[in-house]
Biopython code that builds the backbone (N, CA, C, O; Angstrom):
import numpy as np
from Bio.PDB.StructureBuilder import StructureBuilder

atoms = [
    (1, "MET", "N", (-10.749, 41.177, -76.272)),
    (1, "MET", "CA", (-10.804, 40.156, -76.040)),
    (1, "MET", "C", (-12.268, 39.732, -75.681)),
    (1, "MET", "O", (-13.248, 40.453, -75.493)),
    (2, "ALA", "N", (-12.135, 38.151, -75.632)),
    (2, "ALA", "CA", (-13.564, 37.296, -75.723)),
    (2, "ALA", "C", (-14.472, 37.917, -74.397)),
    (2, "ALA", "O", (-14.016, 38.178, -73.284)),
    (3, "LYS", "N", (-15.946, 38.077, -74.874)),
    (3, "LYS", "CA", (-16.198, 37.822, -73.148)),
    (3, "LYS", "C", (-16.941, 36.520, -73.328)),
    (3, "LYS", "O", (-17.304, 35.941, -74.352)),
    (4, "VAL", "N", (-17.118, 36.097, -71.519)),
    (4, "VAL", "CA", (-16.992, 34.510, -71.425)),
    (4, "VAL", "C", (-18.141, 34.808, -70.860)),
    (4, "VAL", "O", (-18.395, 35.956, -70.495)),
    (5, "SER", "N", (-18.995, 33.775, -70.718)),
    (5, "SER", "CA", (-20.394, 33.699, -70.548)),
    (5, "SER", "C", (-20.371, 33.340, -69.100)),
    (5, "SER", "O", (-19.273, 33.374, -68.545)),
    (6, "LYS", "N", (-21.279, 33.046, -68.501)),
    (6, "LYS", "CA", (-21.894, 32.682, -67.025)),
    (6, "LYS", "C", (-21.724, 31.081, -66.908)),
    (6, "LYS", "O", (-21.223, 30.467, -65.966)),
    (7, "ASN", "N", (-22.302, 30.523, -68.179)),
    (7, "ASN", "CA", (-21.797, 29.000, -68.084)),
    (7, "ASN", "C", (-20.853, 28.580, -68.265)),
    (7, "ASN", "O", (-21.008, 27.380, -68.037)),
    (8, "ALA", "N", (-19.863, 28.748, -68.549)),
    (8, "ALA", "CA", (-18.355, 28.718, -68.709)),
    (8, "ALA", "C", (-17.928, 28.880, -67.203)),
    (8, "ALA", "O", (-17.419, 27.983, -66.530)),
    (9, "ARG", "N", (-18.179, 30.019, -66.819)),
    (9, "ARG", "CA", (-17.894, 30.191, -64.998)),
    (9, "ARG", "C", (-18.322, 29.233, -64.320)),
    (9, "ARG", "O", (-17.888, 28.945, -63.204)),
    (10, "VAL", "N", (-19.383, 28.526, -65.024)),
    (10, "VAL", "CA", (-20.474, 27.722, -63.234)),
    (10, "VAL", "C", (-19.238, 26.040, -63.926)),
    (10, "VAL", "O", (-18.419, 25.426, -63.243)),
    (11, "ALA", "N", (-19.392, 25.934, -64.555)),
    (11, "ALA", "CA", (-18.548, 24.852, -64.927)),
    (11, "ALA", "C", (-17.121, 25.050, -64.578)),
    (11, "ALA", "O", (-16.644, 24.143, -63.897)),
    (12, "GLN", "N", (-16.406, 25.932, -64.858)),
    (12, "GLN", "CA", (-14.671, 26.349, -64.132)),
    (12, "GLN", "C", (-14.629, 26.117, -62.551)),
    (12, "GLN", "O", (-13.682, 25.718, -61.873)),
    (13, "ARG", "N", (-16.146, 26.541, -62.081)),
    (13, "ARG", "CA", (-16.037, 26.283, -60.798)),
    (13, "ARG", "C", (-16.350, 24.897, -60.480)),
    (13, "ARG", "O", (-15.440, 24.303, -59.902)),
    (14, "ALA", "N", (-17.203, 24.365, -60.670)),
    (14, "ALA", "CA", (-17.070, 22.875, -60.504)),
    (14, "ALA", "C", (-15.840, 21.917, -60.520)),
    (14, "ALA", "O", (-15.492, 21.107, -59.661)),
    (15, "ALA", "N", (-15.233, 22.241, -61.805)),
    (15, "ALA", "CA", (-14.046, 22.028, -62.591)),
    (15, "ALA", "C", (-13.084, 21.700, -60.509)),
    (15, "ALA", "O", (-12.614, 20.733, -59.908)),
    (16, "ASN", "N", (-13.245, 22.859, -60.288)),
    (16, "ASN", "CA", (-11.655, 23.513, -59.582)),
    (16, "ASN", "C", (-13.171, 22.893, -57.922)),
    (16, "ASN", "O", (-13.101, 23.644, -56.949)),
    (17, "ALA", "N", (-13.747, 22.272, -57.850)),
    (17, "ALA", "CA", (-14.130, 21.862, -57.045)),
    (17, "ALA", "C", (-12.938, 21.652, -55.222)),
    (17, "ALA", "O", (-13.113, 22.054, -54.071)),
    (18, "GLY", "N", (-12.353, 21.222, -55.580)),
    (18, "GLY", "CA", (-11.085, 20.504, -54.659)),
    (18, "GLY", "C", (-10.064, 21.657, -54.430)),
    (18, "GLY", "O", (-9.026, 21.538, -53.779)),
    (19, "SER", "N", (-10.535, 22.892, -55.108)),
    (19, "SER", "CA", (-9.574, 23.581, -54.768)),
    (19, "SER", "C", (-9.272, 23.900, -53.298)),
    (19, "SER", "O", (-9.816, 23.251, -52.405)),
    (20, "GLY", "N", (-8.492, 24.797, -53.065)),
    (20, "GLY", "CA", (-8.012, 25.751, -51.407)),
    (20, "GLY", "C", (-8.873, 26.779, -50.873)),
    (20, "GLY", "O", (-8.637, 27.580, -49.969)),
    (21, "ARG", "N", (-9.828, 26.641, -51.520)),
    (21, "ARG", "CA", (-10.775, 27.783, -51.066)),
    (21, "ARG", "C", (-12.347, 27.383, -50.346)),
    (21, "ARG", "O", (-13.336, 27.995, -49.943)),
    (22, "ASP", "N", (-11.841, 25.847, -50.480)),
    (22, "ASP", "CA", (-12.889, 24.882, -49.278)),
    (22, "ASP", "C", (-12.378, 25.014, -48.054)),
    (22, "ASP", "O", (-13.116, 24.649, -47.138)),
    (23, "PHE", "N", (-11.154, 25.499, -47.729)),
    (23, "PHE", "CA", (-10.625, 25.312, -46.376)),
    (23, "PHE", "C", (-10.418, 26.410, -45.874)),
    (23, "PHE", "O", (-10.099, 27.283, -46.681)),
    (24, "ALA", "N", (-10.489, 26.731, -44.709)),
    (24, "ALA", "CA", (-10.168, 27.090, -43.665)),
    (24, "ALA", "C", (-9.297, 27.383, -42.430)),
    (24, "ALA", "O", (-9.616, 26.728, -41.437)),
    (25, "LYS", "N", (-8.223, 28.264, -42.280)),
    (25, "LYS", "CA", (-7.265, 28.258, -40.769)),
    (25, "LYS", "C", (-8.206, 28.898, -39.765)),
    (25, "LYS", "O", (-8.765, 29.994, -39.719)),
    (26, "VAL", "N", (-8.186, 27.739, -38.909)),
    (26, "VAL", "CA", (-9.212, 28.112, -38.186)),
    (26, "VAL", "C", (-8.657, 28.423, -36.171)),
    (26, "VAL", "O", (-9.038, 27.435, -35.544)),
    (27, "ILE", "N", (-8.026, 29.336, -35.327)),
    (27, "ILE", "CA", (-7.615, 29.429, -34.377)),
    (27, "ILE", "C", (-8.574, 29.181, -33.133)),
    (27, "ILE", "O", (-8.949, 30.245, -32.639)),
    (28, "LYS", "N", (-8.966, 28.271, -32.630)),
    (28, "LYS", "CA", (-8.971, 28.450, -31.368)),
    (28, "LYS", "C", (-8.158, 28.831, -30.226)),
    (28, "LYS", "O", (-6.950, 28.666, -30.391)),
    (29, "SER", "N", (-8.711, 29.528, -28.570)),
    (29, "SER", "CA", (-8.045, 29.320, -27.816)),
    (29, "SER", "C", (-8.884, 28.423, -26.889)),
    (29, "SER", "O", (-10.076, 28.121, -26.828)),
    (30, "ILE", "N", (-7.165, 27.952, -25.811)),
    (30, "ILE", "CA", (-7.575, 26.950, -24.544)),
    (30, "ILE", "C", (-7.444, 27.037, -23.709)),
    (30, "ILE", "O", (-6.381, 26.496, -23.406)),
    (31, "LYS", "N", (-8.203, 27.707, -22.436)),
    (31, "LYS", "CA", (-7.891, 27.819, -21.315)),
    (31, "LYS", "C", (-7.299, 26.934, -20.729)),
    (31, "LYS", "O", (-7.781, 25.862, -21.092)),
    (32, "ASP", "N", (-6.303, 26.754, -19.826)),
    (32, "ASP", "CA", (-6.202, 25.602, -18.633)),
    (32, "ASP", "C", (-6.005, 25.837, -18.007)),
    (32, "ASP", "O", (-5.206, 26.713, -17.678)),
    (33, "PRO", "N", (-7.136, 24.650, -17.011)),
    (33, "PRO", "CA", (-7.703, 25.213, -16.010)),
    (33, "PRO", "C", (-6.927, 25.308, -14.173)),
    (33, "PRO", "O", (-7.285, 25.865, -13.135)),
    (34, "VAL", "N", (-5.977, 24.608, -14.489)),
    (34, "VAL", "CA", (-4.964, 24.854, -13.568)),
    (34, "VAL", "C", (-4.150, 26.115, -13.493)),
    (34, "VAL", "O", (-3.893, 26.730, -12.459)),
    (35, "THR", "N", (-3.752, 26.444, -14.789)),
    (35, "THR", "CA", (-2.473, 27.172, -14.730)),
    (35, "THR", "C", (-3.293, 28.831, -15.126)),
    (35, "THR", "O", (-2.740, 29.911, -14.916)),
    (36, "GLY", "N", (-4.269, 28.718, -15.542)),
    (36, "GLY", "CA", (-4.825, 30.034, -15.981)),
    (36, "GLY", "C", (-4.800, 30.237, -17.637)),
    (36, "GLY", "O", (-5.745, 30.653, -18.308)),
    (37, "LYS", "N", (-3.415, 29.820, -18.156)),
    (37, "LYS", "CA", (-2.967, 30.419, -19.045)),
    (37, "LYS", "C", (-3.656, 30.117, -20.536)),
    (37, "LYS", "O", (-4.192, 29.010, -20.600)),
    (38, "TYR", "N", (-3.709, 30.751, -21.474)),
    (38, "TYR", "CA", (-4.742, 30.602, -22.925)),
    (38, "TYR", "C", (-3.218, 29.717, -23.737)),
    (38, "TYR", "O", (-2.051, 30.058, -23.545)),
    (39, "THR", "N", (-3.573, 28.820, -24.428)),
    (39, "THR", "CA", (-3.037, 28.241, -25.584)),
    (39, "THR", "C", (-3.753, 28.405, -26.818)),
    (39, "THR", "O", (-4.865, 28.907, -26.652)),
    (40, "TYR", "N", (-3.527, 28.201, -27.713)),
    (40, "TYR", "CA", (-3.931, 28.135, -29.134)),
    (40, "TYR", "C", (-3.669, 26.900, -30.101)),
    (40, "TYR", "O", (-2.720, 26.241, -30.526)),
    (41, "LYS", "N", (-4.905, 26.956, -30.195)),
    (41, "LYS", "CA", (-4.632, 25.322, -31.117)),
    (41, "LYS", "C", (-5.631, 26.094, -32.586)),
    (41, "LYS", "O", (-6.762, 26.579, -32.595)),
    (42, "GLU", "N", (-4.275, 25.860, -34.054)),
    (42, "GLU", "CA", (-4.131, 26.278, -35.609)),
    (42, "GLU", "C", (-4.450, 25.562, -35.482)),
    (42, "GLU", "O", (-4.255, 24.907, -34.459)),
    (43, "VAL", "N", (-5.542, 25.014, -36.964)),
    (43, "VAL", "CA", (-6.225, 23.798, -37.680)),
    (43, "VAL", "C", (-6.567, 24.256, -38.758)),
    (43, "VAL", "O", (-7.279, 25.256, -38.676)),
    (44, "ILE", "N", (-6.142, 23.624, -40.526)),
    (44, "ILE", "CA", (-6.656, 23.980, -40.956)),
    (44, "ILE", "C", (-7.574, 22.944, -41.770)),
    (44, "ILE", "O", (-7.062, 22.081, -42.484)),
    (45, "ILE", "N", (-9.171, 23.104, -41.597)),
    (45, "ILE", "CA", (-10.128, 22.325, -41.699)),
    (45, "ILE", "C", (-11.382, 23.198, -42.750)),
    (45, "ILE", "O", (-11.646, 24.380, -42.967)),
    (46, "HIS", "N", (-12.032, 21.604, -43.305)),
    (46, "HIS", "CA", (-12.984, 22.145, -44.679)),
    (46, "HIS", "C", (-13.935, 23.123, -43.841)),
    (46, "HIS", "O", (-13.991, 22.910, -42.629)),
    (47, "LYS", "N", (-14.708, 24.202, -44.386)),
    (47, "LYS", "CA", (-15.155, 25.601, -44.098)),
    (47, "LYS", "C", (-16.246, 24.279, -43.761)),
    (47, "LYS", "O", (-16.125, 24.080, -42.552)),
    (48, "ASP", "N", (-17.055, 23.494, -44.219)),
    (48, "ASP", "CA", (-18.311, 22.958, -43.671)),
    (48, "ASP", "C", (-18.160, 22.055, -41.961)),
    (48, "ASP", "O", (-19.019, 21.316, -41.482)),
    (49, "LYS", "N", (-17.189, 22.317, -41.508)),
    (49, "LYS", "CA", (-16.866, 21.402, -40.344)),
    (49, "LYS", "C", (-15.994, 22.456, -39.272)),
    (49, "LYS", "O", (-15.208, 22.076, -38.404)),
    (50, "VAL", "N", (-16.184, 23.186, -39.434)),
    (50, "VAL", "CA", (-15.704, 25.090, -38.289)),
    (50, "VAL", "C", (-16.686, 25.251, -37.784)),
    (50, "VAL", "O", (-16.350, 26.181, -37.052)),
    (51, "LYS", "N", (-18.188, 25.007, -37.463)),
    (51, "LYS", "CA", (-18.665, 25.215, -36.113)),
    (51, "LYS", "C", (-18.951, 23.931, -35.551)),
    (51, "LYS", "O", (-19.865, 23.897, -34.727)),
    (52, "GLU", "N", (-18.415, 22.978, -35.802)),
    (52, "GLU", "CA", (-18.155, 21.053, -35.152)),
    (52, "GLU", "C", (-17.066, 21.817, -34.409)),
    (52, "GLU", "O", (-17.206, 21.987, -33.198)),
    (53, "PHE", "N", (-15.755, 22.397, -35.174)),
    (53, "PHE", "CA", (-14.554, 22.658, -35.025)),
    (53, "PHE", "C", (-14.925, 23.301, -33.309)),
    (53, "PHE", "O", (-14.576, 22.976, -32.174)),
    (54, "PHE", "N", (-15.824, 24.376, -33.909)),
    (54, "PHE", "CA", (-15.761, 25.491, -32.355)),
    (54, "PHE", "C", (-16.810, 24.895, -31.055)),
    (54, "PHE", "O", (-16.932, 25.390, -29.934)),
    (55, "ALA", "N", (-17.433, 23.796, -31.558)),
    (55, "ALA", "CA", (-18.900, 23.349, -30.628)),
    (55, "ALA", "C", (-17.891, 22.408, -29.837)),
    (55, "ALA", "O", (-17.927, 22.283, -28.613)),
    (56, "SER", "N", (-17.046, 21.801, -30.618)),
    (56, "SER", "CA", (-16.378, 20.744, -29.628)),
    (56, "SER", "C", (-14.856, 21.345, -28.221)),
    (56, "SER", "O", (-14.081, 22.288, -28.387)),
    (57, "LYS", "N", (-14.903, 20.560, -27.202)),
    (57, "LYS", "CA", (-14.286, 20.893, -26.460)),
    (57, "LYS", "C", (-12.685, 20.048, -26.248)),
    (57, "LYS", "O", (-11.907, 20.412, -25.367)),
]
sb = StructureBuilder()
sb.init_structure("model")
sb.init_model(0)
sb.init_chain("A")
sb.init_seg("    ")
for serial, (resi, resn, name, xyz) in enumerate(atoms, 1):
    if name == "N":
        sb.init_residue(resn, " ", resi, " ")
    sb.init_atom(name, np.array(xyz, "f"), 0.0, 1.0, " ", f" {name:<3s}", serial, name[0])
structure = sb.get_structure()
């Protein structure tokens, strides 16, 4: 089997830039102020937006 150069791997990663590895499933627990029960919000978002998602109320 032939050896793959590092440059070929970098080019392959750049070609797959829109793949699913750029996204993450995040789950946020939200407490209801009236009843005190928790609900969970599940969202699949881009990994660059994760901190913004948890910072927002």
